[in-house]
All heavy atoms as an XYZ file, in Angstrom:
777
protein
N     128.126    119.109     77.549
C     128.254    119.822     78.828
C     126.885    120.153     79.366
O     125.903    120.248     78.605
C     129.071    121.118     78.653
O     128.357    122.018     77.831
C     130.440    120.833     78.100
N     126.842    120.384     80.632
C     125.563    120.681     81.303
C     125.434    122.191     81.394
O     126.325    122.873     81.911
C     125.509    120.006     82.663
C     125.570    118.526     82.503
C     124.268    120.427     83.440
C     125.752    117.742     83.747
N     124.277    122.731     80.956
C     124.095    124.188     81.031
C     124.016    124.660     82.474
O     123.569    123.913     83.350
C     122.831    124.444     80.270
C     122.123    123.126     80.206
C     123.166    122.049     80.315
N     124.453    125.863     82.712
C     124.421    126.430     84.077
C     123.019    126.624     84.574
O     122.780    126.711     85.768
C     125.158    127.771     84.063
N     122.032    126.674     83.669
C     120.648    126.833     84.085
C     120.046    125.587     84.713
O     118.956    125.599     85.234
C     119.802    127.238     82.910
N     120.762    124.442     84.637
C     120.245    123.190     85.194
C     121.258    122.630     86.196
O     121.827    121.565     85.984
C     120.015    122.212     84.068
N     121.488    123.307     87.350
C     122.481    122.812     88.295
C     122.071    121.501     88.956
O     122.889    120.771     89.448
C     122.584    123.939     89.325
C     121.272    124.649     89.214
C     120.863    124.549     87.777
N     120.790    121.183     88.954
C     120.313    119.959     89.575
C     120.863    118.717     88.879
O     120.956    117.654     89.447
C     118.794    119.920     89.643
C     118.180    120.244     88.340
C     117.765    121.501     87.917
C     117.866    119.362     87.272
N     117.237    121.411     86.678
C     117.297    120.133     86.239
C     118.072    118.011     87.058
C     116.909    119.571     85.034
C     117.672    117.443     85.846
C     117.070    118.232     84.861
N     121.240    118.849     87.602
C     121.806    117.694     86.866
C     123.168    117.288     87.433
O     123.556    116.164     87.348
C     121.891    117.991     85.382
C     120.587    117.953     84.614
C     120.822    118.339     83.176
C     119.969    116.584     84.682
N     123.879    118.253     87.998
C     125.178    117.911     88.564
C     125.104    117.599     90.030
O     125.831    116.750     90.524
C     126.179    119.064     88.325
O     125.653    120.237     88.914
C     126.441    119.263     86.864
N     124.200    118.255     90.757
C     124.168    118.066     92.212
C     123.335    116.866     92.595
O     123.529    116.336     93.684
C     123.603    119.318     92.885
O     122.286    119.581     92.390
C     124.473    120.513     92.696
N     122.443    116.369     91.770
C     121.582    115.253     92.165
C     122.019    113.936     91.559
O     121.288    112.975     91.579
C     120.130    115.552     91.757
N     123.217    113.827     91.047
C     123.711    112.566     90.532
C     123.812    112.535     89.027
O     124.200    111.519     88.452
N     123.437    113.602     88.356
C     123.598    113.685     86.946
C     122.425    113.132     86.125
O     121.418    112.736     86.672
N     122.592    113.179     84.797
C     121.531    112.775     83.926
C     121.128    111.305     84.088
O     119.975    110.973     83.859
C     122.096    113.014     82.528
C     123.177    113.974     82.703
C     123.723    113.741     84.082
N     122.044    110.426     84.513
C     121.699    109.019     84.658
C     120.644    108.844     85.767
O     119.687    108.060     85.621
C     122.932    108.219     84.976
N     120.838    109.560     86.860
C     119.842    109.477     87.947
C     118.513    110.067     87.514
O     117.449    109.546     87.834
C     120.383    110.207     89.213
C     119.289    110.354     90.268
C     121.586    109.467     89.780
N     118.564    111.161     86.765
C     117.362    111.806     86.264
C     116.612    110.839     85.329
O     115.391    110.661     85.466
C     117.771    113.075     85.517
C     116.615    113.951     85.141
C     115.854    114.600     86.103
C     116.260    114.161     83.826
C     114.800    115.399     85.776
C     115.196    114.972     83.458
C     114.468    115.598     84.460
N     117.292    110.196     84.428
C     116.675    109.237     83.503
C     116.110    108.040     84.228
O     115.039    107.545     83.957
C     117.654    108.791     82.427
N     116.909    107.528     85.220
C     116.434    106.372     85.984
C     115.184    106.719     86.783
O     114.262    105.930     86.923
C     117.533    105.866     86.900
N     115.149    107.962     87.321
C     113.953    108.368     88.074
C     112.741    108.424     87.171
O     111.642    108.011     87.561
C     114.201    109.753     88.702
O     115.178    109.658     89.676
N     112.908    108.923     85.974
C     111.793    108.997     85.025
C     111.324    107.604     84.662
O     110.101    107.328     84.596
N     112.239    106.667     84.415
C     111.872    105.306     84.054
C     111.153    104.617     85.197
O     110.159    103.901     84.980
C     113.106    104.534     83.623
N     111.641    104.805     86.409
C     110.984    104.207     87.560
C     109.630    104.817     87.802
O     108.661    104.121     88.199
C     111.862    104.357     88.827
C     113.116    103.509     88.830
C     113.992    103.897     90.028
C     112.741    102.042     88.882
N     109.464    106.109     87.551
C     108.164    106.714     87.667
C     107.158    106.166     86.665
O     105.997    105.920     86.969
N     107.619    105.946     85.432
C     106.765    105.379     84.411
C     106.351    103.945     84.796
O     105.223    103.555     84.671
C     107.465    105.335     83.056
N     107.318    103.161     85.319
C     107.036    101.813     85.754
C     106.044    101.805     86.915
O     105.115    100.976     86.970
C     108.310    101.093     86.165
N     106.184    102.763     87.827
C     105.250    102.841     88.947
C     103.848    103.169     88.462
O     102.858    102.641     88.980
C     105.716    103.930     89.929
N     103.750    104.040     87.456
C     102.422    104.375     86.907
C     101.773    103.163     86.230
O     100.571    102.931     86.384
N     102.562    102.347     85.537
C     102.035    101.162     84.897
C     101.580    100.144     85.932
O     100.493     99.568     85.816
C     103.087    100.558     83.946
C     103.286    101.499     82.750
C     102.674     99.176     83.470
C     104.486    101.132     81.889
N     102.376     99.931     86.956
C     102.006     98.975     88.008
C     100.743     99.431     88.742
O      99.842     98.636     89.013
C     103.182     98.763     89.009
C     102.720     98.001     90.265
C     104.301     98.036     88.328
N     100.646    100.738     89.036
C      99.461    101.258     89.661
C      98.205    101.050     88.814
O      97.152    100.680     89.334
C      99.648    102.753     89.971
N      98.339    101.251     87.504
C      97.215    101.024     86.614
C      96.813     99.560     86.575
O      95.632     99.205     86.597
C      97.536    101.537     85.214
N      97.806     98.660     86.553
C      97.510     97.231     86.498
C      96.807     96.743     87.757
O      95.979     95.844     87.732
C      98.806     96.446     86.266
C      99.430     96.537     84.892
C     100.774     95.820     84.859
C      98.489     95.939     83.864
N      97.153     97.357     88.901
C      96.549     96.941     90.143
C      95.136     97.557     90.310
O      94.181     96.872     90.706
C      97.418     97.320     91.360
C      98.695     96.483     91.315
C      96.678     97.173     92.670
C      99.751     96.929     92.311
N      94.997     98.828     89.979
C      93.726     99.507     90.262
C      92.673     99.376     89.168
O      91.492     99.535     89.440
C      94.001    100.984     90.561
O      94.508    101.628     89.407
N      93.080     99.075     87.942
C      92.110     99.077     86.827
C      90.963     98.098     87.020
O      89.794     98.438     86.767
C      92.781     98.902     85.482
C      91.860     99.063     84.339
N      91.370    100.293     83.975
C      91.303     98.180     83.501
C      90.577    100.142     82.953
N      90.505     98.835     82.653
N      91.204     96.830     87.437
C      90.076     95.936     87.646
C      89.072     96.448     88.643
O      87.864     96.295     88.495
C      90.751     94.633     88.117
C      92.109     94.696     87.609
C      92.505     96.147     87.610
N      89.569     97.121     89.691
C      88.674     97.700     90.680
C      87.817     98.807     90.084
O      86.591     98.925     90.375
C      89.477     98.233     91.869
C      90.306     97.168     92.604
C      91.175     97.842     93.646
C      89.416     96.121     93.236
N      88.412     99.651     89.252
C      87.649    100.700     88.589
C      86.640    100.124     87.622
O      85.519    100.680     87.481
C      88.609    101.671     87.848
C      89.380    102.544     88.746
N      88.829    103.580     89.440
C      90.696    102.536     89.060
C      89.764    104.176     90.169
N      90.892    103.568     89.958
N      86.994     99.047     86.935
C      86.068     98.409     85.990
C      84.843     97.876     86.755
O      83.705     98.155     86.323
C      86.770     97.270     85.267
O      87.886     97.795     84.558
C      85.837     96.586     84.289
N      85.063     97.160     87.838
C      83.948     96.640     88.618
C      83.109     97.755     89.199
O      81.875     97.712     89.162
C      84.474     95.705     89.751
C      85.169     94.493     89.177
C      83.379     95.311     90.685
C      84.297     93.655     88.281
N      83.742     98.816     89.711
C      83.000     99.916     90.271
C      82.095    100.568     89.227
O      80.943    100.849     89.462
C      83.951    100.971     90.837
C      83.254    102.203     91.402
C      84.213    103.312     91.690
C      84.640    103.940     90.401
N      85.320    105.201     90.499
N      82.627    100.762     88.021
C      81.834    101.375     86.959
C      80.655    100.510     86.556
O      79.537    101.032     86.366
C      82.729    101.666     85.749
N      80.861     99.227     86.486
C      79.792     98.306     86.118
C      78.709     98.242     87.212
O      77.521     98.173     86.927
C      80.322     96.920     85.807
C      81.170     96.812     84.556
C      81.831     95.452     84.455
C      80.352     97.106     83.311
N      79.149     98.251     88.450
C      78.144     98.236     89.566
C      77.356     99.517     89.608
O      76.144     99.510     89.767
C      78.900     97.984     90.922
C      77.956     98.278     92.098
C      79.397     96.586     91.004
N      78.029    100.637     89.394
C      77.301    101.926     89.405
C      76.362    102.041     88.198
O      75.324    102.701     88.307
C      78.284    103.074     89.441
C      79.065    103.228     90.727
C      80.055    104.368     90.591
C      78.122    103.522     91.887
N      76.713    101.407     87.099
C      75.831    101.453     85.928
C      74.562    100.637     86.177
O      73.530    100.896     85.557
C      76.554    100.940     84.693
N      74.649     99.645     87.065
C      73.495     98.807     87.395
C      73.079     99.097     88.823
O      73.163     98.246     89.710
C      73.849     97.345     87.183
C      72.653     96.452     87.220
O      71.519     96.896     87.425
N      72.871     95.183     87.045
N      72.663    100.317     89.093
C      72.376    100.739     90.492
C      71.182    100.031     91.087
O      71.075     99.916     92.297
C      72.188    102.249     90.528
O      71.126    102.619     89.682
N      70.254     99.492     90.254
C      69.129     98.736     90.801
C      69.593     97.498     91.518
O      69.117     97.131     92.607
C      68.133     98.354     89.700
C      67.491     99.537     89.021
C      68.341    100.093     87.876
O      69.220     99.387     87.345
O      68.133    101.255     87.523
N      70.586     96.805     90.936
C      71.122     95.587     91.570
C      71.799     95.940     92.876
O      71.647     95.265     93.895
C      72.101     94.894     90.635
C      72.761     93.673     91.256
C      73.928     93.120     90.450
O      74.417     93.827     89.555
N      74.344     91.919     90.780
N      72.572     97.050     92.886
C      73.251     97.436     94.112
C      72.247     97.786     95.197
O      72.446     97.428     96.360
C      74.169     98.643     93.835
C      75.025     98.985     95.048
S      76.293    100.226     94.728
C      75.297    101.661     94.452
N      71.164     98.457     94.841
C      70.149     98.796     95.822
C      69.436     97.546     96.373
O      69.088     97.506     97.551
C      69.128     99.754     95.244
N      69.282     96.554     95.513
C      68.549     95.349     95.926
C      69.403     94.434     96.827
O      68.885     93.887     97.807
C      68.075     94.582     94.707
N      70.651     94.227     96.487
C      71.465     93.249     97.220
C      72.561     93.848     98.059
O      73.230     93.163     98.829
C      72.082     92.202     96.223
C      71.002     91.437     95.529
C      73.057     92.825     95.283
N      72.830     95.113     97.912
C      73.907     95.737     98.652
C      75.189     95.846     97.836
O      75.347     95.100     96.864
N      76.049     96.760     98.209
C      77.236     97.017     97.387
C      78.203     95.840     97.302
O      78.761     95.552     96.246
C      77.877     98.244     97.998
C      77.290     98.362     99.350
C      75.950     97.702     99.313
N      78.438     95.139     98.385
C      79.432     94.055     98.361
C      78.950     92.873     97.525
O      79.746     92.303     96.690
C      79.775     93.581     99.781
C      80.538     94.582    100.622
C      80.757     94.045    102.033
C      81.860     94.893     99.961
N      77.698     92.497     97.659
C      77.172     91.425     96.822
C      77.077     91.833     95.383
O      77.267     91.007     94.482
C      75.819     90.943     97.365
C      75.966     90.204     98.645
C      74.734     89.460     98.988
N      74.959     88.750    100.246
C      74.061     88.046    100.842
N      72.860     87.926    100.332
N      74.344     87.458    101.986
N      76.746     93.087     95.121
C      76.683     93.562     93.762
C      78.073     93.488     93.128
O      78.228     93.096     91.935
C      76.157     94.987     93.719
N      79.130     93.858     93.872
C      80.475     93.790     93.355
C      80.888     92.351     93.080
O      81.485     92.045     92.050
C      81.488     94.430     94.335
C      81.394     95.917     94.387
S      82.514     96.659     95.583
C      84.071     96.104     95.015
N      80.546     91.422     93.996
C      80.896     90.030     93.809
C      80.202     89.426     92.606
O      80.818     88.762     91.776
C      80.536     89.235     95.065
N      78.894     89.702     92.436
C      78.189     89.118     91.328
C      78.626     89.778     89.994
O      78.707     89.097     88.989
C      76.646     89.271     91.516
O      76.277     90.592     91.435
N      78.929     91.048     90.014
C      79.432     91.697     88.802
C      80.768     91.143     88.389
O      81.003     90.865     87.231
C      79.533     93.245     89.031
O      78.264     93.760     89.386
C      80.061     93.928     87.780
N      81.630     90.900     89.356
C      82.933     90.295     89.071
C      82.756     88.904     88.459
O      83.384     88.536     87.479
C      83.828     90.244     90.323
O      83.951     91.520     90.885
C      85.182     89.672     90.015
N      81.870     88.117     89.070
C      81.601     86.768     88.544
C      81.061     86.836     87.105
O      81.472     86.033     86.263
C      80.602     86.041     89.423
C      81.179     85.585     90.733
C      80.135     84.963     91.636
O      78.929     85.100     91.422
N      80.607     84.262     92.678
N      80.143     87.777     86.859
C      79.553     87.889     85.508
C      80.624     88.268     84.498
O      80.631     87.741     83.389
C      78.427     88.877     85.523
C      77.219     88.439     86.316
O      77.066     87.233     86.563
N      76.387     89.356     86.726
N      81.485     89.183     84.835
C      82.534     89.611     83.899
C      83.484     88.484     83.641
O      83.867     88.200     82.480
C      83.294     90.857     84.447
C      84.547     91.132     83.588
C      82.391     92.060     84.438
N      83.902     87.758     84.678
C      84.841     86.659     84.495
C      84.205     85.526     83.682
O      84.869     84.931     82.836
C      85.355     86.178     85.864
C      86.177     84.889     85.729
C      86.198     87.272     86.529
N      82.933     85.242     83.921
C      82.228     84.209     83.122
C      82.107     84.601     81.660
O      82.375     83.787     80.765
C      80.814     83.980     83.655
C      80.704     82.967     84.770
C      79.246     82.779     85.086
C      79.062     82.186     86.466
N      77.659     82.106     86.829
N      81.752     85.841     81.400
C      81.504     86.275     80.035
C      82.775     86.539     79.254
O      82.868     86.192     78.078
C      80.643     87.537     80.056
N      83.815     87.154     79.898
C      84.972     87.600     79.146
C      86.285     87.022     79.675
O      87.345     87.295     79.098
C      85.075     89.138     79.221
C      83.849     89.828     78.673
C      83.881     91.338     78.938
O      84.877     91.859     79.414
N      82.791     92.002     78.645
N      86.248     86.261     80.732
C      87.469     85.770     81.371
C      88.101     86.858     82.206
O      87.566     87.947     82.319
N      89.216     86.508     82.824
C      89.871     87.449     83.710
C      90.374     88.676     82.987
O      90.491     89.761     83.547
C      91.045     86.789     84.450
C      90.581     85.853     85.511
C      90.500     84.507     85.448
C      90.063     86.211     86.817
N      89.992     83.970     86.574
C      89.714     85.023     87.469
C      89.867     87.410     87.464
C      89.186     84.991     88.738
C      89.353     87.379     88.739
C      88.991     86.208     89.372
N      90.665     88.568     81.690
C      91.124     89.718     80.940
C      90.016     90.733     80.693
O      90.296     91.905     80.415
C      91.712     89.277     79.583
C      93.023     88.521     79.637
C      93.465     88.083     78.258
C      94.074     89.331     80.326
N      88.764     90.322     80.938
C      87.647     91.273     80.807
C      87.741     92.353     81.864
O      87.229     93.451     81.694
N      88.378     92.067     82.996
C      88.562     93.094     84.025
C      89.554     94.189     83.603
O      89.600     95.253     84.181
C      89.057     92.438     85.328
C      88.080     91.445     85.996
C      88.749     90.769     87.160
C      86.788     92.179     86.408
N      90.350     93.873     82.584
C      91.344     94.812     82.083
C      90.918     95.499     80.791
O      91.727     96.085     80.095
C      92.698     94.113     81.886
C      93.331     93.756     83.209
C      93.177     92.543     83.796
C      94.074     94.715     83.871
C      93.751     92.212     84.989
C      94.673     94.413     85.103
C      94.479     93.159     85.638
O      95.054     92.871     86.861
N      89.638     95.470     80.450
C      89.148     96.120     79.251
C      89.404     97.640     79.387
O      89.092     98.257     80.412
C      87.666     95.846     79.039
N      90.029     98.229     78.395
C      90.296     99.661     78.442
C      91.549    100.016     79.222
O      91.724    101.151     79.616
N      92.440     99.063     79.457
C      93.645     99.319     80.249
C      94.588    100.328     79.607
O      95.299    101.037     80.306
C      94.392     97.978     80.580
C      95.521     98.196     81.601
C      94.942     97.357     79.317
C      95.058     98.421     82.968
N      94.548    100.435     78.284
C      95.425    101.380     77.622
C      95.232    102.797     78.062
O      96.204    103.529     78.329
N      93.989    103.170     78.195
C      93.699    104.570     78.631
C      94.107    104.763     80.100
O      94.593    105.804     80.472
C      92.211    104.867     78.464
S      91.704    104.914     76.754
N      93.920    103.733     80.909
C      94.302    103.828     82.317
C      95.810    103.963     82.465
O      96.298    104.727     83.295
C      93.769    102.610     83.097
N      96.547    103.217     81.646
C      98.014    103.286     81.702
C      98.453    104.661     81.262
O      99.324    105.295     81.897
C      98.665    102.190     80.839
C     100.153    102.458     80.622
C      98.480    100.835     81.476
N      97.876    105.176     80.190
C      98.224    106.512     79.725
C      97.896    107.574     80.761
O      98.668    108.533     80.947
C      97.475    106.819     78.408
N      96.810    107.385     81.484
C      96.391    108.365     82.507
C      97.368    108.319     83.704
O      97.618    109.358     84.335
C      94.964    108.064     82.949
C      94.427    109.039     83.936
C      92.982    108.722     84.336
N      92.926    107.443     85.012
C      92.173    106.421     84.615
N      91.442    106.525     83.559
N      92.155    105.300     85.299
N      97.945    107.170     84.022
C      98.800    107.045     85.179
C     100.258    107.300     84.866
O     101.082    107.585     85.736
C      98.663    105.674     85.824
C      97.294    105.373     86.330
S      96.863    106.326     87.756
C      97.606    105.380     89.026
N     100.626    107.135     83.568
C     102.011    107.202     83.149
C     102.636    108.588     83.375
O     103.697    108.719     83.978
C     102.117    106.750     81.705
C     103.485    106.367     81.183
C     103.965    105.154     81.934
C     103.349    105.993     79.702
N     101.974    109.598     82.912
C     102.546    110.959     83.015
C     102.668    111.444     84.435
O     103.779    111.911     84.822
C     101.703    111.944     82.173
C     102.240    113.348     82.090
C     103.626    113.347     81.445
C     101.293    114.226     81.305
N     101.646    111.350     85.272
C     101.845    111.807     86.658
C     102.902    111.032     87.406
O     103.690    111.607     88.162
C     100.477    111.601     87.321
C      99.497    111.538     86.233
C     100.250    110.977     85.044
N     102.955    109.693     87.191
C     103.987    108.919     87.850
C     105.396    109.329     87.442
O     106.288    109.479     88.253
N     105.562    109.548     86.137
C     106.861    109.938     85.614
C     107.238    111.327     86.184
O     108.359    111.535     86.623
C     106.848    109.978     84.104
O     106.461    108.678     83.621
C     108.198    110.363     83.534
N     106.310    112.258     86.157
C     106.606    113.639     86.590
C     106.916    113.679     88.101
O     107.810    114.402     88.525
C     105.473    114.568     86.267
C     105.261    114.849     84.782
C     104.048    115.758     84.556
C     106.496    115.457     84.162
N     106.234    112.882     88.922
C     106.501    112.881     90.332
C     107.913    112.346     90.624
O     108.655    112.923     91.416
C     105.466    112.032     91.085
C     104.160    112.768     91.253
S     103.032    111.944     92.408
C     102.728    110.393     91.569
N     108.291    111.282     89.927
C     109.618    110.729     90.135
C     110.716    111.618     89.574
O     111.843    111.635     90.056
C     109.716    109.304     89.582
C     109.203    108.245     90.490
C     107.892    108.175     90.846
C     110.096    107.323     91.021
C     107.415    107.185     91.680
C     109.638    106.324     91.883
C     108.285    106.259     92.204
N     110.397    112.352     88.497
C     111.386    113.287     87.933
C     111.575    114.503     88.826
O     112.636    115.106     88.859
C     110.955    113.739     86.546
C     111.122    112.739     85.454
C     110.550    113.306     84.108
C     112.589    112.393     85.232
N     110.536    114.887     89.525
C     110.597    116.086     90.375
C     111.531    115.882     91.566
O     112.147    116.840     92.014
C     109.195    116.457     90.865
N     111.643    114.652     92.064
C     112.450    114.429     93.250
C     113.912    114.821     93.076
O     114.455    115.601     93.852
C     112.326    112.992     93.738
C     113.092    112.654     95.000
C     112.549    113.497     96.159
C     112.968    111.187     95.290
N     114.643    114.321     92.024
C     116.027    114.740     91.899
C     116.138    116.233     91.590
O     117.109    116.875     92.008
C     116.605    113.887     90.777
C     115.463    113.208     90.137
C     114.318    113.280     91.052
N     115.170    116.790     90.894
C     115.204    118.249     90.625
C     115.108    119.035     91.918
O     115.896    119.968     92.132
C     114.038    118.642     89.719
S     114.105    117.948     88.072
N     114.180    118.651     92.771
C     114.005    119.339     94.049
C     115.189    119.142     94.953
O     115.663    120.066     95.643
C     112.736    118.902     94.718
C     111.461    119.316     94.051
C     110.239    118.694     94.705
C     111.338    120.852     94.037
N     115.753    117.888     94.970
C     116.923    117.638     95.800
C     118.102    118.509     95.351
O     118.801    119.066     96.180
C     117.272    116.165     95.744
C     116.357    115.261     96.507
C     116.700    113.809     96.325
O     117.274    113.410     95.323
N     116.335    112.996     97.291
N     118.283    118.576     94.057
C     119.386    119.392     93.539
C     119.179    120.855     93.776
O     120.109    121.569     94.186
N     117.950    121.339     93.562
C     117.666    122.773     93.761
C     117.792    123.153     95.224
O     118.393    124.184     95.542
C     116.277    123.085     93.228
N     117.268    122.334     96.103
C     117.359    122.636     97.553
C     118.816    122.538     98.017
O     119.284    123.383     98.781
C     116.430    121.732     98.378
C     116.678    121.832     99.847
C     114.979    122.039     98.064
N     119.490    121.529     97.574
C     120.921    121.369     97.938
C     121.756    122.527     97.448
O     122.620    123.004     98.175
N     121.476    122.996     96.202
C     122.267    124.104     95.640
C     121.928    125.378     96.425
O     122.811    126.219     96.634
C     121.942    124.266     94.181
N     120.683    125.544     96.827
C     120.297    126.765     97.566
C     120.931    126.840     98.912
O     121.381    127.878     99.359
C     118.783    126.845     97.689
N     121.025    125.697     99.599
C     121.629    125.695    100.916
C     123.155    125.694    100.869
O     123.803    126.028    101.856
C     121.111    124.493    101.741
C     119.756    124.697    102.287
C     118.705    123.938    101.849
C     119.523    125.682    103.254
C     117.426    124.107    102.340
C     118.242    125.898    103.738
C     117.208    125.100    103.288
N     123.736    125.286     99.749
C     125.167    125.298     99.613
C     125.734    126.702     99.445
O     126.898    126.942     99.709
C     125.613    124.426     98.436
N     124.905    127.640     99.033
C     125.385    128.999     98.757
C     125.400    129.854     99.972
O     124.856    129.921    100.931
C     124.513    129.650     97.690
C     124.680    128.965     96.368
C     123.755    129.542     95.305
O     122.983    130.444     95.580
N     123.897    129.070     94.097
C-alpha cells in the first residue's frame, strides 16, 4: 500500500511513472555526458596549452588539439575520463526527472482540496 505521506504516488500515475521518470532522467544524464565530454576534454587540453591558443587563436588551437588527440589516441581519446563525467551528470539528471511527477502530484493534490 502507498503511505498517506506520499500522495504524489497515486495522483501522478503511481510508482511505475515515478520509476520510469528516474530511468529516463538517468538516461538523459548519460546522453548529455556522451555528447558534452569530448568538448570538455578539448577545452581542458587547449587551456592547459595556453601559449598555443595565444599564438594561433582559440579555434585553430581547438582544431589542432583535436587532431593531435585523435592521432595519438584515436577517437576514444576524446572520451578519456568519461566515467567521472557520467557519474557527475547521472544524479542531477535523475533527480530533475524524479522531481516532475512529485511536483505534479503535490500541486494537483493542493489544488484538488
